[in-house]
N, C-alpha and C positions, 0 to 999 in steps of 0.2 A: 577500579572496582575490587572489592575484597574477594579473593578467590575462595576462602572458606565460606563466605556468605553465599556464593554461587552454588557451592556443593550442597548447602542445606535447602536450596529451593527445590520444590517438587514440580513436576510438569503441570500440576493443577493449580499451582499458586505462582503468580507472577507479580512482582512488585512493579508499580508504575514508577518509571525513572530509575535512578541508581541508588536512591536512599531507601534502606530497608524500613524506615519509619513511615514512609508514604503508604497510601491505601493499597490493599491487596486485591487483585482480581482473582476470585475463587471459582469462576465458571468459565467455560470455553466461550470465546468471542469469535463469531464467524461473520464475515461480510460476503455478500453475494452480489453479482451483477445480473440485472434482469436481461431478458432476451433483447430488449430494445437498446440497453446500454452496451451489451456485448456487440451488437451490430454497429452502433455508433463508434465503438472503439476499433473494431475491425476495419471499418471504412477509413477512420483516421490513420490507422497503422499502415494500410495499403498506400494511402497518399503520402504519408510521412516517409515510408521506405524508399520512395522514388528519389528523395534528395538527402536523406540522412547519411552522414559520413560514417556513422558507426554501424550501419545496417549489417555489414558482413564481418563485424569485429565484436562479437559478444564475449569473446574470451573463452576460457576453458569451462567456466561454470555459468555463463550467462550474466545476468544482472544489468543489462542495458536498460530495461524498463523497471520503474519503481511504481508500485500501486499504492496509493495513499488514501486511506479511509479516515476521515476526521469527523467523529460524532459531535454534533452541536445540540443545543436545546431545540432547534427547529427541525433538523434532519441531518443527513450524512453528506458531507462534502466528499466527492470522489474525484480524484485526479490520477492520471497516469503520466509519469515523467520519463522522458528518454535521457540517456546519458549525454546527449548532445545539447540538452537544454530545452528542447521542444516539450510542450505539455498539452495533454488532452483533458478537458474538463468534462466529466461525465455526470456532474451534479445536475439534477432536475429539480429546481425549486418548486415546480408545480406539484411535485409529490409531497411537499411539506404541507 
C-alpha cells in the first residue's frame, strides 16, 4: 500500500480495498448485536472456552476472536471466529 496515499486519507473517508479508485465510504458504518445475539454469543463462548486451546493465550493485545459483519442484499451475515478455527454463526435469516 502506498504510504503517501494512507497519509491523505481522513478518518471520515475510507477506501474499500487497497485501490484508491474504488468506492469511498463517507459515513460511519456501525454494526450492533441485539440482546438475543449477544446472549447466543456468550453461551457459545462459555462452551467454547471449555475446550479451546487458545483460551488463556490471547497475547498482549488480544485478537483471538474476529467479529465479521458481511452486508448482503438480504441482510447481514454475522460470524465470530476464534483463532483456533471454531466459528459461531449469529446470522438470523428470519430477520431478513
